C-alpha positions as CSV (number, residue, x, y, z in Angstrom):
1,X,29.4,26.1,-18.5
2,X,26.6,28.7,-17.0
3,X,26.1,30.6,-14.2
4,X,23.6,31.0,-11.6
5,X,22.2,34.4,-11.7
6,X,19.2,34.2,-9.0
7,X,17.6,31.4,-6.9
8,X,14.0,32.7,-5.8
9,X,11.7,30.9,-3.7
10,X,8.8,29.7,-6.2
11,X,5.3,31.8,-4.7
12,X,3.1,28.5,-5.5
13,X,5.5,26.0,-3.1
14,X,7.9,27.3,-0.6
15,X,10.0,24.4,-0.5
16,X,10.9,24.8,-4.1
17,X,13.5,26.9,-5.7
18,X,13.6,28.7,-8.9
19,X,17.0,28.9,-10.6
20,X,18.2,31.1,-12.9
21,X,21.0,30.8,-15.1
22,X,22.4,33.5,-17.6
23,X,19.8,35.8,-16.3
24,X,17.0,33.3,-17.7
25,X,14.8,30.8,-16.0
26,X,16.3,27.2,-16.0
27,X,14.6,25.0,-13.9
28,X,12.7,24.4,-10.8
29,X,14.5,22.1,-7.5
30,X,13.2,20.8,-4.3
31,X,15.1,23.1,-1.8
32,X,17.1,20.1,-0.7
33,X,18.1,19.6,-3.9
34,X,19.5,23.4,-4.2
35,X,21.2,23.1,-0.9
36,X,24.1,24.5,-1.4
37,X,24.0,26.4,-4.9
38,X,24.9,30.2,-4.7
39,X,24.7,32.9,-7.3
40,X,27.6,33.6,-9.0
41,X,28.1,29.7,-9.1
42,X,29.1,27.7,-12.3
43,X,27.7,25.1,-13.5
44,X,28.2,22.3,-16.1
45,X,25.9,20.3,-18.4
46,X,26.7,17.3,-16.4
47,X,26.0,19.2,-12.8
48,X,22.7,20.5,-14.2
49,X,21.9,17.1,-14.9
50,X,22.8,15.7,-11.5
51,X,21.0,18.3,-10.0
52,X,17.3,17.6,-12.2
53,X,18.4,13.8,-11.0
54,X,18.3,14.8,-7.8
55,X,14.7,16.9,-7.9
56,X,13.3,13.6,-9.8
57,X,14.5,11.7,-6.8
58,X,12.5,14.5,-4.1
59,X,9.3,14.5,-6.4
60,X,9.5,10.4,-6.5
61,X,10.0,10.1,-2.6
62,X,7.4,12.9,-1.9
63,X,5.3,11.0,-3.9
64,X,5.6,7.6,-1.7
65,X,5.7,9.5,1.3
66,X,2.5,10.7,0.5
67,X,0.6,7.1,-0.1
68,X,2.5,5.6,3.0
69,X,1.3,8.6,5.1
70,X,-2.3,7.6,4.4
71,X,-1.8,3.7,5.1
72,X,0.5,1.2,5.1
73,X,2.0,0.4,1.4
74,X,4.2,-3.0,0.0
75,X,7.0,-2.0,-1.7
76,X,5.8,-3.2,-5.0
77,X,2.6,-0.6,-4.3
78,X,5.1,1.9,-4.4
79,X,6.7,0.8,-7.2
80,X,3.3,0.5,-9.4
81,X,2.6,3.9,-8.1
82,X,6.2,5.5,-9.2
83,X,5.6,3.9,-12.6
84,X,2.1,5.3,-13.3
85,X,4.0,8.6,-12.6
86,X,6.4,7.8,-15.2
87,X,9.2,7.9,-13.1
88,X,12.3,5.9,-14.0
89,X,13.0,2.3,-13.0
90,X,16.5,3.6,-11.6
91,X,14.9,6.2,-9.8
92,X,12.4,3.8,-8.2
93,X,14.3,1.4,-7.2
94,X,16.7,3.8,-5.5
95,X,13.1,5.5,-3.5
96,X,12.4,2.0,-2.5
97,X,15.4,0.8,-1.1
98,X,15.7,4.3,0.3
99,X,12.4,3.6,2.0
100,X,13.3,0.6,2.8
101,X,16.1,1.0,4.9
102,X,14.7,3.9,6.8
103,X,11.7,1.3,7.6
104,X,9.1,3.3,5.9
105,X,8.7,0.6,4.1
106,X,8.5,-2.9,5.3
107,X,6.7,-5.9,3.3
108,X,6.5,-8.2,6.7
109,X,4.9,-5.3,8.5
110,X,2.7,-4.6,5.9
111,X,1.0,-8.3,5.7
112,X,1.0,-8.6,9.2
113,X,-0.8,-4.7,9.4
114,X,-3.2,-6.1,6.2
115,X,-3.9,-9.2,8.1
116,X,-4.9,-7.6,11.5
117,X,-6.8,-5.1,9.4
118,X,-9.3,-7.8,8.2
119,X,-9.5,-9.8,10.8
120,X,-10.6,-6.7,12.7
121,X,-13.2,-5.3,10.3
122,X,-13.2,-7.5,7.2
123,X,-12.8,-11.0,8.3
124,X,-11.4,-12.8,5.2
125,X,-10.7,-16.9,4.3
126,X,-7.0,-17.2,4.4
127,X,-7.4,-17.9,0.6
128,X,-9.2,-14.7,0.1
129,X,-6.1,-12.7,2.5
130,X,-3.7,-14.5,0.3
131,X,-5.0,-13.2,-2.8
132,X,-5.4,-9.9,-1.5
133,X,-1.4,-9.8,-0.6
134,X,-0.1,-11.5,-3.7
135,X,-2.6,-8.5,-5.9
136,X,-0.2,-6.0,-3.7
137,X,3.0,-7.8,-4.5
138,X,4.2,-9.2,-1.0
139,X,6.7,-12.2,-1.3
140,X,5.0,-15.7,-1.2
141,X,7.0,-16.6,2.1
142,X,6.0,-13.5,3.9
143,X,2.4,-14.0,3.1
144,X,2.3,-17.2,4.3
145,X,4.1,-16.2,7.6
146,X,1.7,-13.7,8.1
147,X,-1.5,-16.2,7.7
148,X,-0.1,-18.6,9.9
149,X,-2.0,-16.9,13.3
150,X,-5.2,-16.6,10.7
151,X,-8.1,-18.1,13.3
152,X,-10.5,-19.4,9.8
153,X,-13.2,-20.5,11.7
154,X,-13.4,-17.4,14.1
155,X,-13.2,-15.4,10.7
156,X,-16.1,-18.0,9.4
157,X,-18.6,-17.1,12.2
158,X,-18.2,-13.6,12.2
159,X,-18.4,-13.5,8.3
160,X,-21.5,-15.7,8.8
161,X,-23.1,-14.0,11.8
162,X,-23.5,-11.2,9.4
163,X,-25.6,-12.6,6.7
164,X,-27.4,-15.8,9.1
165,X,-30.2,-13.7,10.3
166,X,-31.8,-13.0,6.7
167,X,-32.0,-16.6,6.4
168,X,-33.3,-17.2,9.8
169,X,-37.0,-18.3,8.3
170,X,-35.6,-20.7,6.2
171,X,-35.6,-24.5,6.7
172,X,-32.7,-25.9,8.0
173,X,-31.7,-27.5,4.6
174,X,-32.5,-24.4,2.5
175,X,-30.3,-22.5,5.8
176,X,-27.1,-25.1,5.3
177,X,-27.0,-24.7,1.5
178,X,-27.3,-20.9,1.3
179,X,-24.7,-20.3,4.2
180,X,-22.4,-23.0,2.4
181,X,-22.3,-21.3,-0.6
182,X,-22.0,-18.1,0.8
183,X,-18.4,-19.0,2.7
184,X,-18.2,-20.9,-0.5
185,X,-17.4,-18.3,-2.2
186,X,-15.7,-16.7,0.5
187,X,-12.7,-19.1,0.0
188,X,-13.6,-20.5,3.2
189,X,-11.9,-24.6,3.1
190,X,-15.0,-27.5,3.6
191,X,-14.6,-28.3,7.3
192,X,-14.7,-24.7,8.2
193,X,-17.8,-24.1,6.4
194,X,-19.6,-27.0,8.0
195,X,-18.6,-26.4,11.2
196,X,-19.6,-23.1,10.8
197,X,-23.1,-23.6,9.4
198,X,-23.4,-26.4,12.5
199,X,-22.9,-23.8,15.2
200,X,-24.8,-20.7,13.6
201,X,-27.8,-22.8,12.7
202,X,-27.7,-24.2,16.8
203,X,-27.5,-20.8,17.6
204,X,-29.9,-19.6,15.7
205,X,-32.5,-22.1,17.2
206,X,-31.5,-21.2,20.7
207,X,-32.4,-17.6,20.3
208,X,-35.8,-18.9,19.0
């Protein structure tokens, strides 16, 4: 057994507590993990391990919340990030489960957010969106549900309009080849490419 001889707030981080055992600094804890500790209290080796485990949990949770505060994240993104920071698997699962229960992690909401952001600011084909969401670890069915409302014709038209003016001096055949290849590289299907090429070519000619 070891006895707590002092509990002091860290100078550089008021949210952490220094724990002194038997007159010597032993370890630091997140303030929430140190709740209930008092000077004179005796701690067993098992209790010390439990406290340090709680501290690791708070560190992992704080790291996850920091990422989420910057933009919504998928559960898999959080898992990957915590793995990189060397938190163990059981701890990561606990943090992700707790954040999911608190609705701070929600793959369905994340997928909807991602698709909406892309459609608003950087249109993508369903194929492109599917690949992006897969890379972020979103489950297959959630991806497919999120893509149901994607209007590929509208997305392709907006993507094409950003490029079409560069080729407005080309012949019709050259224009069609360039735009078709461009849209193909962005993952749009054949029928959407044909329709988009027809519409944008007609628009260019009406403007001239």
